N, C-alpha and C positions, 0 to 999 in steps of 0.2 A: 467221858468227854462229850458224848452225844447228849447226855442229860444236862450238862453244863450249858451247852449251846442252846438247848430248848428253853431252859429257864431264863437265860440271858436275853433271848429274843422276846420271850413273853414279858420280861421286865421292860424292855424297850417299847413294846407295843402299848404298855400301860402308861409309861412316863412321858414318852415323846409327845403325844397329842396334848397332854396336860401342860407340859412345860411350854410348848409352842403357843398354846392358848393363853397362858398367863403372860408370856412375853408380848404377844400381840396386844392384849388388853392394856398392859403397862405402857406400850408404845403409844397407843391411842390416848390414854389418860395423860401421859407426859406431853404429847402434842397439843392437846386441848388446854392443859394448864399453862403452857408456854405462851399462849395467845393472850391470856389475861394480864393486863398491866400491873405493875408492882403496887400501885395505890389501891387496887382492889383485892390484894392478897389478904388472907386472914391475919397475918402478922401486922399489916398496916391498919386494918379495921378493928381487930379485937385484941391484938397483942399476943396471940397464940396461934399455933399451927393446927388447922383443921383439915385432915385428909379428905380430899374430894371436893373441897369448897370451890376451887377454881373451876372444876368440871361443872358443878352446879351453876356457877355464874354464867358459863358459856351456854348451857342449856336454856337458862332463863333468858339470856340475850337473844338466842335464836328463836325461841318461842315468841318473845315480845316483838321481834322484828317481823316474824311471820304474821302476827296479828295486825301489826301496824301496816304492813304492805298489802293486806287483804282488803282494806277499806279504801274508799274513794280518795280521801286526803292523802293517805300513805302512797297510793299508786301515783298520784300526781307529783308528790315530792320525789319519789324514786325515779319517775320519768325525767324530771328536770335534772336530777343528779346524774342519770345516765347520759343525758345530752351534754352536760358539762364535761364528763369524762370523755365523751366522743370528740371533743374539740382539742384534746391533748394528743399530739401525734403518736408518741410511743405508747402511752397508756391506752389509747384508743384501740390499737391493734391487739394488745394483750388482753384487755378487758373484754372486747367483743368476742374474741376467740374462746376464752374461758367461759363466757356466759352462754354462748351457743352450745358448747359441749355440755355444760351443767344443765341447761334447759332441756336438752335432748335426753340426758341420762336420768335426771332427777324429777322431771315433771310427772305429776300423778297420772296424767292421761297420755304419757309418752308411749311410743311403740318400740323403743330401743330395748333390746335384750328381752323381749317378751316371749320369744319362741325359739326352741331348739330345733334345728333342722339337720338333715343328712345331705352331704354334697360329695361329689367326686373331686378330690384334691389330694396331692398336687398333679395327678394325671388321671386319665380315664381308667376305671377299674379299681382305683384306690379311693376308699371312702373315709370321711372324717366327719366329726360333729362340728357344726357352726351355730352361731347365734344371729338371729335376724335383727338387723339394726334399722331397717327402713327401705327406702327406694331411691335410686339416683334421681337427681332433679337438675334443672337449669341446663347449662351448656353440655354437661356430661350426658344427660338423658337425651339431648338432641342428637348426639353422635351414635347412640345405641339403636340398632335396627329393630330389636324386639324388646318386650317388657323384661326388665331386670330387677333384681332385689339386691340390697346391700347386706353384706354378711361380715361377721367378725369370726375368724378361725383362731381359737386360742391354741397356744402351744402347750406341750406336756414337758415337765410337770408344773410349769409356771404359767397359769392362764392369764396373767396380767400382761404378757407379751403375746403377740399374734400377728395375723395378717388380715388386711381389709380387702375384700373381694366384691366384685359386682358380677353376678351370674344370672343367666336367663331363668325366669320363673319356672319354666318347664323342667329344669334340671335340679330343682330343689325339692327334697322330700321332707315334709313336716313330720315331727316326731311327737308321740304321746308321752312326753316326759317333761318335767319342770326344768327350768334353767339351772336350779341348784343341783338336781340329779345329773344333768348333763356335765356340769363343771366337775362334780365328784368323779364321774366316769373318766373325764379327761385327765384330771390330776392324778388319779390312781393308775393311769395307763391301762385302763380297761379292766382292772382287778375288781373294783367295786361296781358290780352290775346295777343298773337302774332298777327301781322297784316296779311293781305291776302298774300299768297305766291308770292314771286318775281319770274317772269319767268326765270331770270338768275339763281337764287338759285335753282329753280325747275330743271333746266338743270343740275346743279352741283350735286344735290341730285340724279337725275336719273343716272348720270355717276357713282357716288359713289355706288349706288345700283347695277349697272352692275358690277362694280369692286368687290363688296362684294360677288356676287353670281357667278362670272365667274370661271369655273373650270380651265381655262387656267392659270389664275393668281395663283390659288392654286398649280397647277402642277409646274409652273415656280419657285414659292417660295420654294417649297419642293425640287426641283432639286438644287436650289442655296444652301440650307442648307446642302444637301448631299455632294455637291462639297466642302463645307467648312470643 
């Protein structure tokens, strides 16, 4: 019975990651293919079924849109397009909200989720891993007495849900691990230990630590809020 249990668990460990990977890839492919209209399907164009053709169409459209939006003419047209959407009451609120989130998360020079940190949550003496998302701004920052950072605390074992926190910089401890390693550590409930620190990440963490403790940064930010 003990041998049966051992071999059964070994089989699960081999098949479960593979099955879930195939399922996720299939879900992504099906989602991308559902975006392509019927007149661009391989059946309509060539009279036969070509697996992956719709995914290729989506990738080509995304690449072409990126190239178009990167030049002056494309940016001008997109600006007018966004202004037009901004005049539609319901569409305006949805589009602007989604655009702000996507610009924050997907921008190449964005700061969201670039650093894993250690914080005390949900109480003093209890530690968890969080992801740095930025810094409070606007009216929120005006009400905070000291310099704070914005954090996302993923839940275990589902990191797509979590908590948004604003904590003092002095209470945030930068970690020498990648965001991927931090997420694996969270999803595995601490079973999958993070690898040895990467020298590049260590440099980034040291830089962030200097930023978090720098009085000049705090003074500059406070001055900026006062000027607003």
